[in-house]
N, C-alpha and C positions, 0 to 999 in steps of 0.2 A: 730387274723387273719391277722397280719401284712404281712405275706407272700403271701396273696391272691392277685391276679392281674387280670385285665381285658384287657390284652394287645390286641391292635388292630394295625394292620400294614398297610402298603401301599396297596391300592387296585388299581392295574394297575398303572397308573401315578397319581392317586388321593391321596393327602396327607391326612392321617387319624391320629387322635390323638392316642398316646400310653399312657396307664395308668399304674400306678405302685403302687398298694396297696391302702389302705384306707386313707381318709382325714376326718377331722372334718367338719361337715355341718356348714354353717353359723348359728349363734345363732338364728336368726329370722326365720330360715327355719322350725324348729319344730312347733312353734305356728301357723305358716301359714298352715302347713300340717294338723294340728288338725282341722282347719277351712275349708280347701280346699283339702281333700285327693286326689281327682281326678286329680288336677293339680300338685301334688307331685309324682304321680305314674310314674314309668318307666317300668311297667309290660307289657308284650306282647312278641310275637314271632318275630316281624319285628324289626331287629336291624339296618337295613339300608333301606332307601326308594329309590326306583328306580327313578332317577331324569330325568324326561322327560322335554322337553321345557315348557309344560303346568305347570308342577309342579314347575319348577324354576320361572316361571312368577307368580305363586301363592305365593311363598315365597317373591318375590320382592313386590307384592301388599300388603301383610300383613305387611311387614317391613315398607314400606312407609306410609301406612294408619295409623298404630299405632303411628309412629314417628310424623306424621302431626297433629293428633288430641289430643294427650296427651301432656300437658305442663310439662316440666321437673321441678321438685321441690324436693330437698333433704328432708329427714325426719328431719335432723338437723335444716334446715332453717324453718321448720314448728314447731320447738320446741319439737320434740318427738324423742324417741329412734328408732333404726332401726325397721321398721315395714313392712313386706312383704304383699302386697295386690294386688288384681286385680283393676287397676285404672279405673276411669270413666272420670276424667277430668285432673288430674295431678298425678305425681308420680316420683319416682327415678328409677335408672337403672334396679333394679330387678323387679320393678313393670311393666316396659316396657316389659322385657323378659317374665314375667308371662302372660301378656295379649297376647303376640304373641303366646305363647304355647297354651293358651286357644283358640284363634281364629283358629289356625292350627288344633287343635283337633276337633273343631266344623266342620271343612271342611274335616274330615276323616283321618287326619294324625295320625299315631300311637304315643302314649305317649312314647313308648319305644325308639323312634328315636329323641325325643325332650328333650334336656337335659339342665337344668339351669347350667351355668358355671361361675366360679369366675376367674377373670383375674386381673392383675395389669398393670399399665402404670405410670412410674415415681413415683412409690411408693404408688400410689392411688389405692384402690380397686374398682372394677367395675364388674357388672354382665351382661352377654350376654346370648343369646339362641344359643346352638349348635344344628344343624340339621344334623343327620348322614345320608349320602346318598352314593350311589354307585359311586359317582363322588368326594367324599371327605366330610370332615366335614365342613359345611357351618355355618357362623356366621351371626345372625340377631342382630343388635346393634342399640341402640337409638342415638349413636354418628355418625352414618353413614347411608346414604340412600342405599348404595351398600350392596348386599349380597355377601360376599367374603369367600374364603377358609380360614380356621383358620390360615394356614401358611403364608398367605399374609396380615396379620394384624401386627401391631406393639406391640401387647399385649404380656405379659408374662402369660402363662396359668398356673393356680394353681390347680384347682379342679373342678370337675363336678359331677352331679348326676350319680350314678352307674346304668348301664344297667342291671346288673345281680342280684342286691339286692336292692329291693325297700326301700327307705328311707335312704340308705347309699350314701356316696360320695367317689370318688376315686381321687387320685393325678394324675396330668397330667405331663408326662415326656416331657418337652419342652426344 
């Protein structure tokens, strides 16, 4: 299915990610999904959330709250292999992104618009949460208190969860 694509274009003046075919999911994604299928889901009809000022404030509150209460600790420094989890006290980048997705879903945000996303910066891998909105694809990141449009970050975007096929990942054309 290499020819399959989920291309998303610019919506008005809002920059949207463009995807181009399938990518391999991070290895720790599958075991995590076996334990937490609800948080791996991207099923649903809503592909973009209408971003009102209240919704934007909610994104900012969740991003800031999770960043403030979870201590950053890599799996390697804890002496373990990559292990995706919903953190309670500490975790690494994907754990932050998973918790943000969980909290937004509890507040009524659709899983289909909340996509775990793999990026790189300076050759280092990192995971963020992409929130698809009618104002563009917004990034919630444990390295920043700001909720920003994906095109206004310094990351190289590699892959994200597919919106059209649950459990699959797609390459990002950046």
